[in-house]
Biotite code that builds the C-alpha atoms (Angstrom):
import biotite.structure as struc

atoms = struc.array([
    struc.Atom([-12.073, 3.718, 37.137], chain_id="A", res_id=1, res_name="UNK", atom_name="CA", element="C"),
    struc.Atom([-12.675, 1.811, 33.935], chain_id="A", res_id=2, res_name="UNK", atom_name="CA", element="C"),
    struc.Atom([-10.013, 0.173, 31.959], chain_id="A", res_id=3, res_name="UNK", atom_name="CA", element="C"),
    struc.Atom([-8.975, 2.244, 29.005], chain_id="A", res_id=4, res_name="UNK", atom_name="CA", element="C"),
    struc.Atom([-9.410, 0.287, 25.609], chain_id="A", res_id=5, res_name="UNK", atom_name="CA", element="C"),
    struc.Atom([-7.145, 0.834, 22.824], chain_id="A", res_id=6, res_name="UNK", atom_name="CA", element="C"),
    struc.Atom([-6.175, -0.068, 19.101], chain_id="A", res_id=7, res_name="UNK", atom_name="CA", element="C"),
    struc.Atom([-3.388, 0.579, 16.878], chain_id="A", res_id=8, res_name="UNK", atom_name="CA", element="C"),
    struc.Atom([-3.708, 1.801, 13.260], chain_id="A", res_id=9, res_name="UNK", atom_name="CA", element="C"),
    struc.Atom([-0.730, 0.713, 10.908], chain_id="A", res_id=10, res_name="UNK", atom_name="CA", element="C"),
    struc.Atom([-0.124, 0.153, 7.318], chain_id="A", res_id=11, res_name="UNK", atom_name="CA", element="C"),
    struc.Atom([1.365, -3.114, 6.315], chain_id="A", res_id=12, res_name="UNK", atom_name="CA", element="C"),
    struc.Atom([1.919, -4.953, 3.179], chain_id="A", res_id=13, res_name="UNK", atom_name="CA", element="C"),
    struc.Atom([2.268, -8.889, 3.241], chain_id="A", res_id=14, res_name="UNK", atom_name="CA", element="C"),
    struc.Atom([5.403, -9.356, 1.025], chain_id="A", res_id=15, res_name="UNK", atom_name="CA", element="C"),
    struc.Atom([4.861, -12.961, 0.603], chain_id="A", res_id=16, res_name="UNK", atom_name="CA", element="C"),
    struc.Atom([1.535, -12.221, -1.099], chain_id="A", res_id=17, res_name="UNK", atom_name="CA", element="C"),
    struc.Atom([3.673, -9.556, -3.359], chain_id="A", res_id=18, res_name="UNK", atom_name="CA", element="C"),
    struc.Atom([5.856, -12.248, -4.263], chain_id="A", res_id=19, res_name="UNK", atom_name="CA", element="C"),
    struc.Atom([3.366, -14.511, -5.056], chain_id="A", res_id=20, res_name="UNK", atom_name="CA", element="C"),
    struc.Atom([1.622, -11.740, -7.505], chain_id="A", res_id=21, res_name="UNK", atom_name="CA", element="C"),
    struc.Atom([4.849, -11.187, -8.845], chain_id="A", res_id=22, res_name="UNK", atom_name="CA", element="C"),
    struc.Atom([5.355, -14.846, -9.707], chain_id="A", res_id=23, res_name="UNK", atom_name="CA", element="C"),
    struc.Atom([1.896, -15.217, -11.213], chain_id="A", res_id=24, res_name="UNK", atom_name="CA", element="C"),
    struc.Atom([2.343, -11.927, -13.465], chain_id="A", res_id=25, res_name="UNK", atom_name="CA", element="C"),
    struc.Atom([5.682, -13.078, -14.553], chain_id="A", res_id=26, res_name="UNK", atom_name="CA", element="C"),
    struc.Atom([4.276, -16.516, -15.827], chain_id="A", res_id=27, res_name="UNK", atom_name="CA", element="C"),
    struc.Atom([1.449, -14.485, -17.449], chain_id="A", res_id=28, res_name="UNK", atom_name="CA", element="C"),
    struc.Atom([3.904, -12.270, -19.037], chain_id="A", res_id=29, res_name="UNK", atom_name="CA", element="C"),
    struc.Atom([5.644, -15.153, -20.799], chain_id="A", res_id=30, res_name="UNK", atom_name="CA", element="C"),
    struc.Atom([2.547, -16.835, -21.637], chain_id="A", res_id=31, res_name="UNK", atom_name="CA", element="C"),
    struc.Atom([0.490, -14.008, -23.374], chain_id="A", res_id=32, res_name="UNK", atom_name="CA", element="C"),
    struc.Atom([0.622, -13.979, -26.860], chain_id="A", res_id=33, res_name="UNK", atom_name="CA", element="C"),
    struc.Atom([0.775, -10.174, -27.466], chain_id="A", res_id=34, res_name="UNK", atom_name="CA", element="C"),
    struc.Atom([3.522, -9.538, -24.720], chain_id="A", res_id=35, res_name="UNK", atom_name="CA", element="C"),
    struc.Atom([5.485, -12.796, -25.229], chain_id="A", res_id=36, res_name="UNK", atom_name="CA", element="C"),
    struc.Atom([8.452, -11.763, -27.358], chain_id="A", res_id=37, res_name="UNK", atom_name="CA", element="C"),
    struc.Atom([7.857, -7.923, -26.683], chain_id="A", res_id=38, res_name="UNK", atom_name="CA", element="C"),
    struc.Atom([11.094, -7.947, -24.423], chain_id="A", res_id=39, res_name="UNK", atom_name="CA", element="C"),
    struc.Atom([8.972, -6.771, -21.251], chain_id="A", res_id=40, res_name="UNK", atom_name="CA", element="C"),
    struc.Atom([9.980, -7.736, -17.709], chain_id="A", res_id=41, res_name="UNK", atom_name="CA", element="C"),
    struc.Atom([8.901, -7.356, -14.235], chain_id="A", res_id=42, res_name="UNK", atom_name="CA", element="C"),
    struc.Atom([11.612, -7.179, -11.324], chain_id="A", res_id=43, res_name="UNK", atom_name="CA", element="C"),
    struc.Atom([10.824, -7.213, -7.538], chain_id="A", res_id=44, res_name="UNK", atom_name="CA", element="C"),
    struc.Atom([13.239, -6.308, -5.195], chain_id="A", res_id=45, res_name="UNK", atom_name="CA", element="C"),
    struc.Atom([12.266, -7.585, -1.899], chain_id="A", res_id=46, res_name="UNK", atom_name="CA", element="C"),
    struc.Atom([14.877, -5.752, 0.033], chain_id="A", res_id=47, res_name="UNK", atom_name="CA", element="C"),
    struc.Atom([14.432, -2.187, -1.314], chain_id="A", res_id=48, res_name="UNK", atom_name="CA", element="C"),
    struc.Atom([10.489, -2.841, -1.701], chain_id="A", res_id=49, res_name="UNK", atom_name="CA", element="C"),
    struc.Atom([9.949, -1.814, -5.269], chain_id="A", res_id=50, res_name="UNK", atom_name="CA", element="C"),
    struc.Atom([8.635, -3.377, -8.167], chain_id="A", res_id=51, res_name="UNK", atom_name="CA", element="C"),
    struc.Atom([10.354, -2.412, -11.706], chain_id="A", res_id=52, res_name="UNK", atom_name="CA", element="C"),
    struc.Atom([8.685, -2.791, -15.061], chain_id="A", res_id=53, res_name="UNK", atom_name="CA", element="C"),
    struc.Atom([10.485, -2.529, -18.149], chain_id="A", res_id=54, res_name="UNK", atom_name="CA", element="C"),
    struc.Atom([9.005, -2.542, -21.725], chain_id="A", res_id=55, res_name="UNK", atom_name="CA", element="C"),
    struc.Atom([9.672, -1.547, -25.289], chain_id="A", res_id=56, res_name="UNK", atom_name="CA", element="C"),
    struc.Atom([7.045, 1.512, -25.145], chain_id="A", res_id=57, res_name="UNK", atom_name="CA", element="C"),
    struc.Atom([4.921, 3.173, -22.596], chain_id="A", res_id=58, res_name="UNK", atom_name="CA", element="C"),
    struc.Atom([1.856, 1.461, -23.945], chain_id="A", res_id=59, res_name="UNK", atom_name="CA", element="C"),
    struc.Atom([3.068, -1.980, -23.294], chain_id="A", res_id=60, res_name="UNK", atom_name="CA", element="C"),
    struc.Atom([4.521, -0.901, -19.922], chain_id="A", res_id=61, res_name="UNK", atom_name="CA", element="C"),
    struc.Atom([0.842, 0.417, -18.949], chain_id="A", res_id=62, res_name="UNK", atom_name="CA", element="C"),
    struc.Atom([-0.254, -3.191, -20.023], chain_id="A", res_id=63, res_name="UNK", atom_name="CA", element="C"),
    struc.Atom([2.456, -5.137, -18.012], chain_id="A", res_id=64, res_name="UNK", atom_name="CA", element="C"),
    struc.Atom([1.569, -2.729, -14.912], chain_id="A", res_id=65, res_name="UNK", atom_name="CA", element="C"),
    struc.Atom([-2.320, -3.438, -15.151], chain_id="A", res_id=66, res_name="UNK", atom_name="CA", element="C"),
    struc.Atom([-1.249, -7.270, -15.457], chain_id="A", res_id=67, res_name="UNK", atom_name="CA", element="C"),
    struc.Atom([0.829, -6.801, -11.839], chain_id="A", res_id=68, res_name="UNK", atom_name="CA", element="C"),
    struc.Atom([-2.012, -4.575, -10.253], chain_id="A", res_id=69, res_name="UNK", atom_name="CA", element="C"),
    struc.Atom([-4.826, -7.148, -11.294], chain_id="A", res_id=70, res_name="UNK", atom_name="CA", element="C"),
    struc.Atom([-2.550, -9.954, -9.644], chain_id="A", res_id=71, res_name="UNK", atom_name="CA", element="C"),
    struc.Atom([-1.836, -7.794, -6.398], chain_id="A", res_id=72, res_name="UNK", atom_name="CA", element="C"),
    struc.Atom([-5.774, -7.179, -6.235], chain_id="A", res_id=73, res_name="UNK", atom_name="CA", element="C"),
    struc.Atom([-6.476, -10.735, -6.451], chain_id="A", res_id=74, res_name="UNK", atom_name="CA", element="C"),
    struc.Atom([-4.038, -11.521, -3.752], chain_id="A", res_id=75, res_name="UNK", atom_name="CA", element="C"),
    struc.Atom([-5.632, -8.841, -1.419], chain_id="A", res_id=76, res_name="UNK", atom_name="CA", element="C"),
    struc.Atom([-3.058, -6.228, -1.837], chain_id="A", res_id=77, res_name="UNK", atom_name="CA", element="C"),
    struc.Atom([-4.152, -2.627, -2.085], chain_id="A", res_id=78, res_name="UNK", atom_name="CA", element="C"),
    struc.Atom([-2.846, -1.034, -4.897], chain_id="A", res_id=79, res_name="UNK", atom_name="CA", element="C"),
    struc.Atom([-2.829, 2.088, -2.935], chain_id="A", res_id=80, res_name="UNK", atom_name="CA", element="C"),
    struc.Atom([0.377, 0.645, -1.267], chain_id="A", res_id=81, res_name="UNK", atom_name="CA", element="C"),
    struc.Atom([2.340, 1.236, -4.203], chain_id="A", res_id=82, res_name="UNK", atom_name="CA", element="C"),
    struc.Atom([3.908, 4.538, -5.285], chain_id="A", res_id=83, res_name="UNK", atom_name="CA", element="C"),
    struc.Atom([4.392, 4.570, -8.983], chain_id="A", res_id=84, res_name="UNK", atom_name="CA", element="C"),
    struc.Atom([7.128, 6.702, -10.290], chain_id="A", res_id=85, res_name="UNK", atom_name="CA", element="C"),
    struc.Atom([7.602, 8.590, -13.478], chain_id="A", res_id=86, res_name="UNK", atom_name="CA", element="C"),
    struc.Atom([8.018, 6.942, -16.856], chain_id="A", res_id=87, res_name="UNK", atom_name="CA", element="C"),
    struc.Atom([11.740, 6.974, -17.507], chain_id="A", res_id=88, res_name="UNK", atom_name="CA", element="C"),
    struc.Atom([13.969, 6.133, -20.509], chain_id="A", res_id=89, res_name="UNK", atom_name="CA", element="C"),
    struc.Atom([16.016, 3.008, -20.353], chain_id="A", res_id=90, res_name="UNK", atom_name="CA", element="C"),
    struc.Atom([18.696, 1.477, -22.427], chain_id="A", res_id=91, res_name="UNK", atom_name="CA", element="C"),
    struc.Atom([18.154, 0.382, -25.979], chain_id="A", res_id=92, res_name="UNK", atom_name="CA", element="C"),
    struc.Atom([14.930, 2.792, -26.605], chain_id="A", res_id=93, res_name="UNK", atom_name="CA", element="C"),
    struc.Atom([12.953, 1.116, -23.797], chain_id="A", res_id=94, res_name="UNK", atom_name="CA", element="C"),
    struc.Atom([11.210, 2.631, -20.883], chain_id="A", res_id=95, res_name="UNK", atom_name="CA", element="C"),
    struc.Atom([10.935, 1.674, -17.285], chain_id="A", res_id=96, res_name="UNK", atom_name="CA", element="C"),
    struc.Atom([8.648, 2.284, -14.401], chain_id="A", res_id=97, res_name="UNK", atom_name="CA", element="C"),
    struc.Atom([9.506, 1.972, -10.616], chain_id="A", res_id=98, res_name="UNK", atom_name="CA", element="C"),
    struc.Atom([6.835, 1.228, -7.896], chain_id="A", res_id=99, res_name="UNK", atom_name="CA", element="C"),
    struc.Atom([7.805, 1.606, -4.135], chain_id="A", res_id=100, res_name="UNK", atom_name="CA", element="C"),
    struc.Atom([5.695, -0.637, -1.931], chain_id="A", res_id=101, res_name="UNK", atom_name="CA", element="C"),
    struc.Atom([4.719, 1.931, 0.958], chain_id="A", res_id=102, res_name="UNK", atom_name="CA", element="C"),
    struc.Atom([4.920, -0.006, 4.448], chain_id="A", res_id=103, res_name="UNK", atom_name="CA", element="C"),
    struc.Atom([4.307, 2.147, 7.709], chain_id="A", res_id=104, res_name="UNK", atom_name="CA", element="C"),
    struc.Atom([2.644, 5.635, 8.268], chain_id="A", res_id=105, res_name="UNK", atom_name="CA", element="C"),
    struc.Atom([5.139, 8.239, 7.795], chain_id="A", res_id=106, res_name="UNK", atom_name="CA", element="C"),
    struc.Atom([5.053, 11.314, 10.126], chain_id="A", res_id=107, res_name="UNK", atom_name="CA", element="C"),
    struc.Atom([3.238, 13.766, 8.013], chain_id="A", res_id=108, res_name="UNK", atom_name="CA", element="C"),
    struc.Atom([0.266, 11.231, 7.390], chain_id="A", res_id=109, res_name="UNK", atom_name="CA", element="C"),
    struc.Atom([0.435, 10.282, 11.330], chain_id="A", res_id=110, res_name="UNK", atom_name="CA", element="C"),
    struc.Atom([-0.093, 13.897, 11.892], chain_id="A", res_id=111, res_name="UNK", atom_name="CA", element="C"),
    struc.Atom([-2.857, 14.490, 9.769], chain_id="A", res_id=112, res_name="UNK", atom_name="CA", element="C"),
    struc.Atom([-4.858, 11.281, 11.013], chain_id="A", res_id=113, res_name="UNK", atom_name="CA", element="C"),
    struc.Atom([-4.083, 12.647, 14.647], chain_id="A", res_id=114, res_name="UNK", atom_name="CA", element="C"),
    struc.Atom([-5.437, 16.139, 13.755], chain_id="A", res_id=115, res_name="UNK", atom_name="CA", element="C"),
    struc.Atom([-8.588, 14.915, 12.064], chain_id="A", res_id=116, res_name="UNK", atom_name="CA", element="C"),
    struc.Atom([-9.183, 12.687, 14.893], chain_id="A", res_id=117, res_name="UNK", atom_name="CA", element="C"),
    struc.Atom([-8.902, 15.650, 17.257], chain_id="A", res_id=118, res_name="UNK", atom_name="CA", element="C"),
    struc.Atom([-11.035, 17.971, 15.063], chain_id="A", res_id=119, res_name="UNK", atom_name="CA", element="C"),
    struc.Atom([-13.930, 15.673, 15.389], chain_id="A", res_id=120, res_name="UNK", atom_name="CA", element="C"),
    struc.Atom([-13.593, 15.731, 19.288], chain_id="A", res_id=121, res_name="UNK", atom_name="CA", element="C"),
    struc.Atom([-13.645, 12.171, 20.066], chain_id="A", res_id=122, res_name="UNK", atom_name="CA", element="C"),
    struc.Atom([-12.962, 11.397, 23.511], chain_id="A", res_id=123, res_name="UNK", atom_name="CA", element="C"),
    struc.Atom([-9.908, 9.408, 22.635], chain_id="A", res_id=124, res_name="UNK", atom_name="CA", element="C"),
    struc.Atom([-6.264, 9.853, 22.838], chain_id="A", res_id=125, res_name="UNK", atom_name="CA", element="C"),
    struc.Atom([-3.827, 9.397, 20.044], chain_id="A", res_id=126, res_name="UNK", atom_name="CA", element="C"),
    struc.Atom([-0.307, 8.769, 20.278], chain_id="A", res_id=127, res_name="UNK", atom_name="CA", element="C"),
    struc.Atom([2.284, 8.477, 17.439], chain_id="A", res_id=128, res_name="UNK", atom_name="CA", element="C"),
    struc.Atom([4.577, 5.403, 17.959], chain_id="A", res_id=129, res_name="UNK", atom_name="CA", element="C"),
    struc.Atom([7.134, 5.555, 15.176], chain_id="A", res_id=130, res_name="UNK", atom_name="CA", element="C"),
    struc.Atom([5.217, 4.220, 12.194], chain_id="A", res_id=131, res_name="UNK", atom_name="CA", element="C"),
    struc.Atom([1.830, 3.512, 13.735], chain_id="A", res_id=132, res_name="UNK", atom_name="CA", element="C"),
    struc.Atom([-0.587, 5.292, 15.578], chain_id="A", res_id=133, res_name="UNK", atom_name="CA", element="C"),
    struc.Atom([-2.284, 4.289, 19.220], chain_id="A", res_id=134, res_name="UNK", atom_name="CA", element="C"),
    struc.Atom([-5.608, 5.309, 20.001], chain_id="A", res_id=135, res_name="UNK", atom_name="CA", element="C"),
    struc.Atom([-7.094, 4.769, 23.412], chain_id="A", res_id=136, res_name="UNK", atom_name="CA", element="C"),
    struc.Atom([-10.212, 5.568, 25.098], chain_id="A", res_id=137, res_name="UNK", atom_name="CA", element="C"),
    struc.Atom([-12.532, 4.729, 27.987], chain_id="A", res_id=138, res_name="UNK", atom_name="CA", element="C"),
    struc.Atom([-15.355, 3.833, 25.808], chain_id="A", res_id=139, res_name="UNK", atom_name="CA", element="C"),
    struc.Atom([-15.398, 0.959, 23.241], chain_id="A", res_id=140, res_name="UNK", atom_name="CA", element="C"),
    struc.Atom([-18.032, 2.704, 21.228], chain_id="A", res_id=141, res_name="UNK", atom_name="CA", element="C"),
    struc.Atom([-15.937, 5.850, 21.029], chain_id="A", res_id=142, res_name="UNK", atom_name="CA", element="C"),
    struc.Atom([-13.014, 3.690, 19.422], chain_id="A", res_id=143, res_name="UNK", atom_name="CA", element="C"),
    struc.Atom([-15.488, 2.360, 17.092], chain_id="A", res_id=144, res_name="UNK", atom_name="CA", element="C"),
    struc.Atom([-16.530, 5.563, 15.794], chain_id="A", res_id=145, res_name="UNK", atom_name="CA", element="C"),
    struc.Atom([-12.698, 6.436, 15.417], chain_id="A", res_id=146, res_name="UNK", atom_name="CA", element="C"),
    struc.Atom([-12.321, 3.221, 13.187], chain_id="A", res_id=147, res_name="UNK", atom_name="CA", element="C"),
    struc.Atom([-15.344, 4.120, 11.049], chain_id="A", res_id=148, res_name="UNK", atom_name="CA", element="C"),
    struc.Atom([-13.910, 7.654, 10.905], chain_id="A", res_id=149, res_name="UNK", atom_name="CA", element="C"),
    struc.Atom([-10.688, 6.951, 9.778], chain_id="A", res_id=150, res_name="UNK", atom_name="CA", element="C"),
    struc.Atom([-12.131, 4.276, 7.239], chain_id="A", res_id=151, res_name="UNK", atom_name="CA", element="C"),
    struc.Atom([-14.331, 6.927, 5.669], chain_id="A", res_id=152, res_name="UNK", atom_name="CA", element="C"),
    struc.Atom([-11.463, 9.341, 4.838], chain_id="A", res_id=153, res_name="UNK", atom_name="CA", element="C"),
    struc.Atom([-8.552, 8.719, 2.523], chain_id="A", res_id=154, res_name="UNK", atom_name="CA", element="C"),
    struc.Atom([-4.918, 9.134, 3.503], chain_id="A", res_id=155, res_name="UNK", atom_name="CA", element="C"),
    struc.Atom([-3.333, 7.895, 0.373], chain_id="A", res_id=156, res_name="UNK", atom_name="CA", element="C"),
    struc.Atom([-2.463, 4.540, 1.682], chain_id="A", res_id=157, res_name="UNK", atom_name="CA", element="C"),
    struc.Atom([-3.983, 1.273, 3.131], chain_id="A", res_id=158, res_name="UNK", atom_name="CA", element="C"),
    struc.Atom([-4.690, 1.473, 6.887], chain_id="A", res_id=159, res_name="UNK", atom_name="CA", element="C"),
    struc.Atom([-5.110, -1.650, 9.163], chain_id="A", res_id=160, res_name="UNK", atom_name="CA", element="C"),
    struc.Atom([-6.744, -1.728, 12.579], chain_id="A", res_id=161, res_name="UNK", atom_name="CA", element="C"),
    struc.Atom([-4.867, -4.139, 14.916], chain_id="A", res_id=162, res_name="UNK", atom_name="CA", element="C"),
    struc.Atom([-4.608, -4.953, 18.584], chain_id="A", res_id=163, res_name="UNK", atom_name="CA", element="C"),
    struc.Atom([-7.954, -3.926, 19.681], chain_id="A", res_id=164, res_name="UNK", atom_name="CA", element="C"),
    struc.Atom([-8.304, -4.802, 23.308], chain_id="A", res_id=165, res_name="UNK", atom_name="CA", element="C"),
])
């Protein structure tokens, strides 16, 4: 009997790169002429995995969000990993917007990926293991087809394919 090959589907974010992008964005916020004295600021909470943008108006808040997202993209972080909340009023006539950094695949998304793979009738077995999925098959070609299929679909968050063996 042939040995089964497998790989894992995960969703992870390199927090060190997020921290580096935060540092660059903060530095640019202090140096840019149009935003220097605006009272805008960016906060990163590594423990809660959130980015908070505070600004005097929603327009300036949008500019600051553009800066942080540009720095994240330059650092190789997919902006689909950020879930931006609604704009909320803060103290002193300022506005605030918070983003949650999504890590791991939730049960609902994992179930949707599993269902989509089964609907295509690949000869592969999918097992949901916590916040990742393990896909195994006797044929490596089938696994390559599954990877191509999952990459072609949008599940609302960045997915990586690791532990291919």
